[in-house]
N, C-alpha and C positions, 0 to 999 in steps of 0.2 A: 611525470606522467609515466608508464612503460606498458608494455608489449608487448604478452609472452607467446606465443607460440607452440603448440604442441602439436608433432607430428604423430599419429595414431597407427595401428592399423587396424582400426573400424571409419575413424574419422581426423578428421583435424579438429584443433579445438584453434580458437584466439580467446584474449581474455587482457582486458585493460586497467592497470590497475593503478588506483591513486598513489601521492608518497606514503598517505599515512597507512596504507593499503586495505582502504578497501578497493575491492569488484566493482569498478563503473562501467563493465559491458563486455558483453562473454555471445558470439559468433561460433556457430561449428558447422560445417559439410562432411556428410557422410562419403567412406572411402572402400570400394568396394577389392575381395581380392579370385583372383583367377588363379585357378587349378587343374590348366590344360591336359597335369600326367598324374599319377598318383605319385605323393610323397610330393609334387610342387607341390607352391605357394608363389608366386611370384601378384605384384604391382606394379601398373606405366608410370611413373615421374612425372606426366605431361594429366596422370589424375590428379596427385598431388595439386602441382601449381593451377588447376581449376578451385579448386578446393581450398586454396589461399585465395584466389581474386574473388573464390565468391565470401568468403569471410570478412576481405578486407571493404568491398562492397558491403557489407550486409552493418559492417562498424561503420561507417562514412555515411550509410544513412541513418542511425539508431544515434551515434556521438558522433559529429565533426568537432565538436567542443574540444572534448576532448582527444580524437584522435590526434587531432593537431599540436595535441603540448607533446605528445613520445617524444623523449626522452634516446632510451632506448630501446631493442628487442632482447626479449631469450628466449633461446630456444631451447628445444627438451621433444622427446618422439623415443617411438620405436627402436632399436639397437641391432644392431652386427646384418642390417641388408647390407649386400652386395651391387652399387651403382656403379657403371662401366661406362668412362667418357671416353671418346677416341680426341685427337690434337687442337679438332678444333670446340671443345666443347659439349658436345654432343653426346645421347645417350645411346649406347649399342644395343643392348637389348632390353628387358622388365627386369625393375630390380627383386634380387633375388632371396628372398624374405628368412626372417629370424627363427621362422617355422618351418623351414625348408626342409625335409628328412633325406633328401636324395643323394646328401654326401655321404655317404656311411664308409663307401670302399676310402675315401681321401683322406680321410680319418685317421685311418689302420697306418693309410701311406704317409702321414705326417707325421704320424708317431712313430712310423719306423726312423723316418730321417732325421726328426731331429727327438733323440732322448730324453733332451735336456726339457722340453718344450714346458712342461708343470710347472718346474723352475723359474723357468722364463717367463713367460705368459701368467702362468697364478690357471692354469685352468689346464682340462684335458681335451682336447680333438672330440669338440661333437657339431655335429651338423648342419648343426644353429648357429657359428660362429661364420663367420666371415672369410677366414682362410680357405676350408674347406670346401668353400664357395665358385673359389677361385680356380682350385685344384680340378673340382670337377670340367669350370668353364676351357680350362688349358685344355683337359681330354676327348670332353666332348664338341665347342663349339671352339679346335682352335683357330680359327678365321677372325674370330670376336676378341680372342686373345691376343693375337697378335696385332690386335690394334688398341689396344685399351693404355690409354698414354693418364691416366687416373682412376685410383679407386672411390668412391664418397658413401660413408653411409649418411642415412635418410635423412636426419634434420641439417648434413655438412652441404647435401646436393641443396636442401630449400637454402641456405647460408650465402652459394653460390649461386641461385639464381637472383637472391636479394641484392646482394657484394660485388659479384664477379671474381672472387674469392677464392682457391681454395684451403681452406681451413677447419681442422677435427681440433676435439678437448679430450683430455683426459681418460673422463668417466664411460665413455664409449671408445677411446681407443681400444680401450682396455680389456674389451668384448669380441673382437677381431680374433685375436691368435696371434696377431705382427707387430702389439707393443712388447718392448721389453715391464714391465710393470713396475717393480722393484722400481726401476732408474725414472722413469714414466719416458720412453723417448725410446723409438723405431726401433726393431732390435734388424738389425740385416741377415742374421742365422735365418730368424722367422721367415722373410722376406723372404732370401734364398731361395729356402725350400719353400715354395710357392710361384717358384717364375717371374719374379717381381724386383721392386729395387724402392730407395727412398723417395725417388724423381718419382715416382705414381703414389706417392703416399700425401697427402695435406699435410699441412706443417702442422704443429701441437702447438695449442694454448691452455693454461687453467680456465676451470669453467668461468671465472669468475673475471678475468679480463673481457678487452675488450681486443675482439680477433676481426672488424671489417666493419665500415659504412656502410648504409644502405644508399641505392643506387641513386639521384636523383630524377631520374625520369619517375623515379615507382613512388617515391615519396610525394610528387606533384599529384600522379594519379590518384592513389589511396586519400590526397588530404591532410600526411605528417609535414611535417617541419625541416628542415636541414638540416646534416651533422648527425643525424639520427643514426647514433652507435650502437654496434651490435656486438654482443656475450657472446663471452665462449661457450653456454651453456651443459647443458647435462645427458644424458641419457635418460630413459625415464625413470630407473627407480632414484638414480643416484639425484634428480632433479626434485622427484619425492621428498625424497628425506630432508632435503636442504629445504627443503620447505615446509614441513618439518619440523627443522631444527636437531636432525638426526645428524652430528655433524664430529659427537666427542666420543671418545673410547668406551666401545663397550653401552650406546645407543644402539635403539634398532627399532625394528618394527616389522607388521607379518601385513602382506596387502593380500586382497583374493582377487583376482580380476580375470580373465580370461587365462591366463596361467597366475600362478602361488608363487608368493615370495616369501623369504628370509631370509633381512636386511640387518649385518651388526657393523657400527659402524669403525674403524681402527688408523690409530696413529703410526701403524706401519702394516709396509708387504708383509703379511702371513698365507702364503701357498700354502690347499690343504687339498692338490690334483685329487691323489690317492682315497678320498673320502666324497669325491666328486664334488668339493662344495668351492665354487667361485671364487675366487680373489682378484678386484677389481681400483685400478682409481676413482678414490673420488671424486669429488666434484672441486672441490675444493684443494691449496694446495696443500701438502705432506698431509695429506689423508687418504685412508686406504678404506675400502669394507669388504666385507666378505657376503657373499648369499647363496642361497640355495633357491633352485628353481622349479619346481612342477609346469608342464608346457603345457595341463589342462586342468583346471581347479573349479571355476566358480562355473565356466562355463560346460566340464563335465553337470553337475549342479544342477544345472538348466539343462541341461539334454533328457537328463533322468528325470525330472520334476515333468518335463513339457511329454517324453513318454508313459510314465508310470503315474499319470494324474496327481503331479500332487500341488497343483494352483497355479498361479496367476505369480508374478515378481513380486507382485507387493504382497502377496499372502504368505510368499517367502519368510520373505523377511519379515514382517511379520512376527510368523511362527520362530524363527530364531532369534529378534527382538525380545520376546518371551521365554524363552528356554535361556537362553543370558541372565538374565533378572530370577528366574530360579536358582540359576548357579550364586 
């Protein structure tokens, strides 16, 4: 039995999966986004932990026998968010999320500072990525920046809380603008451009590797057995790709959710920043992927439908299905 945890933007989802890939149990808890200023998008990591406690309590109530058989935990979730920790592992400020747009000026500064940015990181500097967020903090919240001992991505903060280990993996780290994506290692040049060092980054593993072990006190509280391993995991789109079997070069998918994504797997690092195409590590060793993203896809359709009277979600989906059949 395996436990999957997905930390999304609007909810945290948990799934119990049997060895034969049968879904045994599902639980979810809603999350809210704070927007204290225009372009800002933040969440409190404490809210993520409350949501995790909620879904684990639900699974223990609904599937105690299955939960007790869990051998490993997989993690996926929203990418690019910046969780800043002090030397005691305490969160210094709310997490700055992937859809936060405040760091436009910092993107320009980073591009000037590292002309080879696209060759190393495989991407243009955009406010959604993590590195510009830290430049913004350094400029506007210098007291907080001076106390930063560790920077973690959202799912990796959950791992830290689950295990006490600061670990990241390649697919998520590739979305920070701090990773040498071809070498699958932190770039000292990119880190220095934001005033950071390797010591402030988590150690890296491949998504399919064991990254840590669940704390014994949490296993006991939630009804899991001893020695539950935590896999490296993946960023949300790389995890979706593995789940669909999109792992061989040339395979791909289109996803329409809050954002819209075109994803194509590759056997090598193929940066194309001039065309604003993202080049990331995949969640498996020796694999990369290219991706093009629009930050408002299905959410924009939902907004238009609500305001233009196109009907509810079920009606729109049925209409889309009819159009697909007709085509």
